[in-house]
Residue, then its C-alpha position, 0 to 999 in steps of 0.5 A: m616410618t616407612a619410605a612411603e610415608e618417609t616422601g611423602p603421597e606418589p605423584i600425580r601422574v600426568l600425560l599431555a597430548d596437544d599439537l601445540i608443541l610450544f603451548r604443551r612444552a609450557i604446559a608441561q613445565l608449568i606442570g613439573g614446577e608442583h610439588d606433588m605433579e610429574v609429566v609421563g608422557q606428552a603425544s602431539n594428536g590423538l592417536l599418538a595419545a591414546e598410544a600413549a596413555l596405554r603405555l603408561r597407566p598415566d593417572v591423568v589425560v588431559l588432550d586438548v579437542e581438536m587434534p590431528v590423525m586423530n581428535g581427543i574425543e576420540a582419543a578420549r573413547r579409546i582411552l577410558a574403553e581401555l583405562p577406565d580408571t584414568h583421568v581424562i580431562m578435555l581443554t578446549v579454545s572455545e565456549d561454543d565447542e561442539h564436543l560437550l556433550e559428546a564428551v560428557r557423553l563418554g564419561v570424561h573427568g574435567y571439560l576446561l578452557k585452554d584460556l584458563d589461569p595455571d594455577e586454575l588447571f593444576d586445582m582442577i587437576r588434582a579435582a579430577m583425581r578427587n571424580e570432581n570433575p570440574v569444569s568452566p562454568a562457561l562450559v556448565g552455562r552451555l551445557l545446560a542451557a543444552v539441555r533446558s532446550g531439550t537436546p539431548a544429554p547425557r544419560p545412561t537410564r535411570p531410575d524413575p526422575d519422579e522417585p530418585a530416592l535422594s536426600l533433600r540435602e541431597l537435593d539442594v547439594l546437586r543443584l548446587v551442582a547444576d548451577g557450576l559451583s566447586n563442593k567448595e562453594i556449596g560448601v560455603r553456600l550450605s555452611i557446611t564443610e568441603g569434605t560434608v559436600k563430597n560426602h553427598v555428592h558420592n551418596a546422590l550419584a550412587k543413588l541414581n547410578m552414574d558416574n559422575r557430577i555432568q551427568a547429575a546435573t543434568y539429571v537436574v536440569r532435565n527432570g527439575i528435582g532440585l526444585k521438588r521440595p515435599r511440603 
């Protein structure tokens, strides 16, 4: 057995950025108690967060949306431009956050309300590492409501929406993604395993040439493809 096998997988390396020092340190202490995570750095504003990310190259960056000097959105833009493999999770205090659509356009890997329980945050960090793009349910509802109302939503040039080349099962899964369900919840709803759900999401994103499930959810709602069924 190798040394790596004896010690297990490397912990998820997390960078935290929040201007509220007590909140940031409390989150850092909580994350430090998880066996599969470690906090490798902290920052008090977006500029310092972007600089720290380039220096430390963490697996996950957790950014507060509203910070001095440079806000979380601009920090995320810089981090993702330089470190596209880094997973960025945004934290916000309000479900009415005006930056939500812009963050999705940037391709952030999660967008969460700060009132979540610590265990939920840990699960969301792990989900981001699995490329599941966690979003608080209240924010999913707001995002999709904006799409339904005609507000411009994130979508690069994609295939013709009438010819997405998706299977019926992939359509079913994406429709439930658009309803804000997690992979586990989708698996229960469709009576398939969580791993199978992940495969369907991955295949659908590849076919649609999309980066994450949030973009896929907006695509489903905008085009109504989740409601189409061949006769």
